Every structure is written in C-alpha cells, then in structure tokens.
N, C-alpha and C positions, 0 to 999 in steps of 0.2 A: 600083739602091738602094744608098746609100752605108753604110758601117760608122761606129758610133760608137765612137771609139778615143779614150781618155782621152790628154790631151797631158801630163798629169803622173802619173809614177810614183814609188812609194814604197818603198824597200828598206832593209834593215838594212845599214849600211855596215860593221861590225865584229861579230866573233864575240861579244863581250861584250854586245852588244846595248844600248849606250849612245848610239850615233851612227846617225842615219838619213840616208839620201840621198834627197833630192827632186830627181827627174830631169825637168826641164822642157823639153819639145820642141815646137816648132811653136805653133799657136794654141791658147790655153786660155782657159777662163772663170773669172771670180772664183768661181763656185759650185764648180768643180772644186779651185781652190785652198783654199776654205774646207773642203771634204770632206776634203782631205789634212790640213790643220792639225786638224781635229777627230780625224782618226784618230790623229794624233800626240799630241794631249793625253789621249786614251783609252787609248793605250799606255803613256803616262807614268804615269797613274793606276794602270793594271794592274801596272806593274813597280815602282810604288812609288819611282819615282826620277826625277831630272831627266835629260832627253834631250837631245842636241845634234842639230842638222840642218844637213846640208850642202845647199845649193841649187845644183844644177848648171845654169845658164843659158847655158853655153858655146855651145850650138848657136843661140842667138839669142833675145832676150826680146822677145816681141811681146805687150805688155800689150793686154788688151782695153780698148777706147776710144782705141787708137792711140798715145797719148802719156802720159808720166808727169806733164806739165804740166796735163793734164786734171784738175780738181778732184776728180772721184770716183775717178780712177785713183790720184792721189795719195794720198787718204784711204785706199783700199783696199791700197795698197802699204805704206803705214805700219802698218795693221793687221798685215800680215804681217810686216814687219820686227819689230813689237812682240812676236812670239810669243818672243822672248828675255828680255823684261821680267819681273820679278817672279818670278824663280827657275823661269821656264818653260824654260831653257836658251839656250844659245849657238846662234848661227846663223853659218855660213860661207857665202859667196856666191862660187861659181866662176864666172869668166867674164862678170862684170857689164859691159855696155856702158859705155865710159868717159863718154860724155855723160850716162847716166842716174845713173851713180856721182857725177859733178860736181855734178849736181842735188841728190842725197842730202847731199854733203859740205856743200853751200851751206845746206841746210835744217838739218842738225844742228850747224852754227855757231849757229843760232838757237835750237834745242831739242836738246840733247845726247841726250836720253832717245830720239829717233827711232831711233838706231843704237847704243843700249845693247846691249852684248854680240854685235854684229853684226860680222862680219869680212869683208873682200874679199880672196880668195886666189886663186892662180893655178892650183891643180889640186885634184884631190879629195883626194889624198894629203896636201897640206899642210892643207887644212882638217881632215881626219881627225886629224892631229898636233895641231893647234892646239886642236881641240874636246876630245880626250881629254886634253890638259895642263890645259885651263880646268876640265874636270869633276874631274879628279884633285886639282888644287890646292883645290877647294872641298868636296873629300871626299864628292862625291856619285857617283863612278863607282866 
C-alpha cells in the first residue's frame, strides 16, 4: 500500500512571518497547489498583511499534464503566478527550468500582468532578500 505524501510543502521562511517558502518536489497535482495557495491567502488574512512567497522548484518542475504548452497547464500556471497580483504579494521562483522560463517570458511580452511581481531568482536566500525589500518598500512588512 502506497503512502499519500504531498509533493508541495509550505513553511515560514523568516522569523517575521512575512515570507513563506513553497517547496515543490516530485509529482504534484493542481489540487495540491490550490490548497497551498488557499492556505497562504488564509494566513495573509489572519496576519492582516501582504505575504511574499518563495517557490522552490529547483528539484524539478513536473507540471501535471506534462507540459506548460498544454492549454490547461498554462491556464493553471498563470493562476499560480497571479497570486502576486492585486496586492496579494510578490512571488520569487527559485530554480525555474530555462525552457519554461522562456515560455513565460514570451507570454509576458504580450501580457505583462502574467508576471507582475514575479521574480526568478537563483537561491532561496536571494528570494528572501528580494521579497523582504519589496515588502519593506511598500510598507507592508
């Protein structure tokens, strides 16, 4: 009998509890991702402040549906990236696959809102610095 282990974990990244780490490993489902997003939105409301999110996909991003070019995958991935829109908070993505990033760059050339307040960084530490600065500059941290 197999164990049901979530492939997405959520942690506080800093002591101030303004930045969360979304750790993505292995195969995951859109339902798992949406559960994490719901939890983050709930925490943001409970803390009455904007939260930043570092999404670590450095162990490999395996999209459900197999490809970001799949229409459903692209729609759902855009929903995920949009969690930074409308004051919901910035997102730093660590370890994004260069091919997926180039697809997102091309899409954002047509629609800049796709990657509003989304940053692609090389490390969790760089992501935390960037998000802490973003929050501080907007007086939300």
